[in-house]
C-alpha atoms as one frame of an Amber mdcrd trajectory, in Angstrom:
protein
 -25.543 -81.759  41.651 -28.593 -82.027  39.456 -29.851 -78.569  40.326 -26.587
 -76.815  39.676 -26.419 -78.422  36.140 -30.009 -77.291  35.480 -29.121 -73.720
  36.487 -26.054 -73.714  34.343 -28.039 -74.979  31.346 -30.694 -72.286  31.807
 -27.913 -69.564  31.867 -26.598 -70.834  28.528 -30.086 -70.789  26.955 -30.582
 -67.205  28.180 -27.254 -66.126  26.779 -28.175 -67.645  23.344 -31.536 -65.792
  23.406 -29.901 -62.507  24.090 -27.298 -63.001  21.219 -30.178 -63.868  18.878
 -32.069 -60.712  19.800 -28.984 -58.523  19.266 -28.324 -60.117  15.853 -31.981
 -59.484  14.800 -31.567 -55.805  15.746 -28.334 -55.462  13.805 -29.900 -57.044
  10.743 -32.975 -54.686  10.988 -30.749 -51.543  11.081 -28.714 -52.738   8.112
 -31.787 -53.249   6.060 -33.118 -49.615   6.584 -32.782 -47.473   3.485 -31.758
 -44.160   5.267 -28.733 -42.116   4.546 -26.553 -40.427   7.267 -27.534 -36.940
   5.800 -31.287 -37.747   6.183 -30.715 -38.709   9.746 -28.878 -35.479  10.501
 -31.473 -33.343   8.746 -34.284 -35.138  10.557 -32.635 -34.695  13.968 -32.095
 -30.943  13.313 -35.487 -30.375  11.953 -36.929 -31.658  15.192 -35.242 -28.686
  17.081 -35.702 -25.811  14.643 -37.237 -25.103  11.224 -34.298 -23.138   9.725
 -31.090 -23.990  11.754 -28.842 -21.770   9.475 -30.892 -18.593   9.539 -29.109
 -16.932  12.443 -25.707 -18.485  11.959 -22.709 -16.171  10.966 -21.601 -16.383
   7.333 -17.913 -17.048   6.835 -16.682 -15.437   3.725 -13.160 -15.031   2.135
 -12.053 -12.192   0.063  -9.258 -11.812  -2.426  -6.426  -9.127  -2.390  -8.082
  -7.643  -5.434 -11.488  -7.419  -3.683  -9.909  -5.591  -0.693  -7.922  -3.132
  -2.923 -11.038  -2.243  -4.989 -13.119  -1.899  -1.857 -10.551   0.501  -0.273
 -10.524   2.537  -3.492 -14.302   2.942  -3.530 -14.278   3.971   0.178 -11.527
   6.493  -0.320  -9.291   4.725   2.240  -6.148   5.639   0.422  -6.696   9.473
   0.503  -4.336  11.479   2.702  -6.029  12.240   6.016  -6.266  15.813   7.324
  -3.476  16.397   9.743  -4.417  17.702  13.232  -0.817  17.363  14.777   0.906
  20.376  16.176   4.558  19.420  15.806   6.262  19.585  12.393   7.956  16.093
  12.665   4.601  14.348  13.057   3.064  16.247  10.122   6.063  15.383   8.010
   5.887  11.659   8.839   2.224  11.689   7.648   2.583  13.652   4.353   5.857
  11.900   3.413   3.629   8.837   2.720   2.533  10.680  -0.395   6.005  11.076
  -1.845   8.044   8.505  -3.852  11.560   8.386  -5.340  11.603   8.252  -9.154
  14.563   6.857 -11.146  14.447   7.183 -15.007  17.593   6.039 -16.716  20.547
   8.164 -15.311  18.247  10.704 -13.630  16.610  10.576 -10.160  14.054  12.823
  -8.439  10.699  12.742  -6.763   7.068  12.059  -7.495   3.745  12.578  -5.864
   1.156   9.742  -5.510  -1.508  11.600  -7.358  -4.262   9.000  -7.686  -4.884
   5.355  -6.655  -7.277   4.111  -9.227  -9.038   0.759  -9.779  -6.531   0.060
 -12.546  -3.394   1.089 -10.518  -1.427   4.009  -9.139  -0.753   7.255 -11.053
   2.357   9.205 -10.064   2.839  12.866 -10.989   6.437  14.029 -11.653   8.418
  16.533 -13.582   8.624  16.060 -17.353  12.368  16.915 -17.337  12.938  13.883
 -15.151  10.822  11.564 -17.329  11.976  12.390 -20.757  14.972  10.113 -20.870
  13.271   6.695 -20.593   9.890   4.972 -21.232  10.186   2.887 -17.995  11.628
   3.643 -14.652  11.740   2.609 -10.991   9.492   4.092  -8.268  10.525   3.530
  -4.638   7.629   3.830  -2.224   7.791   5.152   1.468   8.275   1.646   2.817
  11.437   1.106   0.480   9.721  -1.132  -1.968  10.831  -0.493  -5.651   8.251
  -1.131  -8.411   8.613  -0.648 -12.136   6.470   2.198 -13.660   5.857   3.221
 -17.191   5.320   6.657 -18.798   1.582   7.366 -18.991   1.436  10.923 -20.462
   3.142  14.290 -20.695   1.747  17.735 -20.347   2.131  20.220 -23.152   1.729
  23.247 -20.812   3.807  22.338 -17.760   7.025  20.608 -16.608   4.735  17.698
 -15.848   4.272  14.089 -16.662   2.543  11.029 -15.258   3.663   7.543 -14.428
   1.537   4.470 -14.014   1.908   1.247 -11.970  -0.675  -1.535 -12.786  -2.697
  -2.934  -9.875  -1.343  -6.351 -10.377   2.199  -5.128  -9.527   1.249  -3.669
  -6.186   1.880  -5.378  -2.877   0.041  -5.097   0.487   3.248  -3.803   2.072
   3.300  -0.831  -0.341  -0.448  -0.148   0.144  -0.153  -0.138   3.933   2.371
   2.739   3.862   1.148   5.172   1.140  -1.565   7.736   0.488  -2.757   9.544
  -2.518  -2.712  13.420  -2.066  -5.482  15.723  -1.127  -5.304  19.118  -2.913
  -6.399  22.675  -2.325  -5.571  26.185  -3.538  -2.899  28.460  -2.083  -3.324
  31.199   0.555  -0.662  33.900   0.366   1.310  34.134   3.452   0.374  30.753
   4.801   2.989  28.395   6.178   4.076  25.448   4.002   6.280  22.358   4.282
   8.276  21.342   1.262   9.336  17.641   1.210  11.203  15.233  -0.925  11.768
  11.470  -0.657  14.300  11.058   2.077  16.860   8.483   2.776  17.447   7.384
   6.477  19.041  10.130   8.635  18.643  12.773   5.907  16.319  15.648   6.460
  13.587  15.492   3.943  11.577  18.697   4.657  11.941  22.443   4.957   9.512
  25.118   6.314   8.496  28.345   4.570   5.611  30.603   3.400   3.593  31.151
   0.317   4.786  34.314  -1.534   2.116  34.111  -4.310   1.916  33.548  -8.101
   4.660  34.505 -10.511   5.371  33.900 -14.132   8.656  32.013 -14.553  10.235
  32.401 -17.991  12.365  29.266 -17.672   9.107  27.211 -17.417   6.977  29.527
 -19.527   4.159  29.231 -16.974   2.712  30.961 -13.961   3.847  29.071 -10.874
   3.503  29.010  -7.152   6.336  30.865  -5.498   7.346  29.982  -1.978   9.949
  31.530   0.276  11.321  28.183   1.365  14.746  26.471   1.056  15.141  23.805
  -1.668  18.003  22.125  -3.269  18.939  20.028  -6.292  17.204  16.693  -6.205
  13.864  17.959  -4.616  12.243  18.401  -8.038   8.932  16.460  -8.027   8.548
  16.779  -4.256   5.445  18.335  -2.688   4.561  21.673  -1.205   2.024  21.063
   1.527   0.080  23.210   4.077   0.038  22.363   7.697  -3.159  20.198   7.378
  -1.397  17.996   4.827  -3.004  19.347   1.651  -0.930  19.482  -1.454  -0.826
  22.958  -2.995   2.070  22.473  -5.437   4.738  20.234  -6.891   8.345  21.522
  -6.795   9.764  22.164 -10.294  12.827  24.340  -9.546  14.231  27.385  -7.642
  16.027  30.682  -7.967  19.652  29.627  -7.759  22.665  31.869  -8.349  24.176
  31.586 -11.743  27.440  29.530 -11.682  26.904  28.462  -8.096  28.641  25.084
  -7.260  25.769  24.047  -4.941  22.370  24.171  -6.528  20.214  25.422  -3.744
  17.743  28.332  -3.345  15.625  30.149  -0.783  12.958  30.709  -3.485  11.118
  27.701  -4.907   8.841  27.534  -7.871   6.152  24.832  -8.044   3.369  23.739
 -10.358  -0.060  24.514  -8.876  -1.956  21.569  -7.596  -5.077  22.727  -9.528
  -2.977  22.847 -12.799  -1.893  19.212 -12.148  -5.487  18.196 -11.674  -6.525
  19.929 -14.848  -3.910  18.135 -16.817  -4.790  14.850 -15.150  -8.479  15.261
 -16.100  -7.464  16.130 -19.654  -5.119  13.184 -20.023  -6.695  12.077 -23.284
  -5.552  15.502 -24.824  -1.984  15.043 -23.594   0.865  13.689 -25.567   0.586
   9.968 -24.741   4.087   8.391 -24.597   4.730   5.743 -27.222
């Protein structure tokens, strides 16, 4: 009996000693003046001198950054078409055409330039004269308000402007600014206008040449291609998708109940560019 009690007492003493040692260790840790950050840095520095050198940088961008970056890279320019079938070519170049509604009038416009400040639309002056502001409907169906930017003194031409802050990612995914080039007599062309669903929006023809049109008091691109009322402001494109003219009118029979024509007159793309570059000499709309 005596030996069992002695062993039991020794176990109690050993237990007390262990608890005392643990308590001393805890107290020692609590009195150390070391922050968690220092401990992490010390443990990392033991493994490598500069732990962040080869690690990927995670960076966020704003919508504005992405838009400006795309502008500077030319990502919004109409690509050169290499398709063979007319329907595929039409689907590509139709992304350069918008519907323009100004007051009680409606027609088409061409996405002329996508600038850092916003989008510039070229359209016919006879469409834009009735109001200072209008609605532009983009290829994806999104309508955005636009304001008159300037009028040409030489041609049936004006420019609309939509500020960058009003644009949406949905609009930008579905549109291009046009690429332009001069005409070649006899080449095949595609004339297109903004098209509603299930309505044909393009017609095929050929370049006839340059002719002076008294009604417009200007030399214009003449094409042997069907056009009809409502196609004003649409585009005349070659088979690679380059814009060579913007539709202004056609040779319709006097007194005809249906305004349609097999001969179309358009403003040359190079004349639009010249007017755009000289925009400070245009009649700026008030």
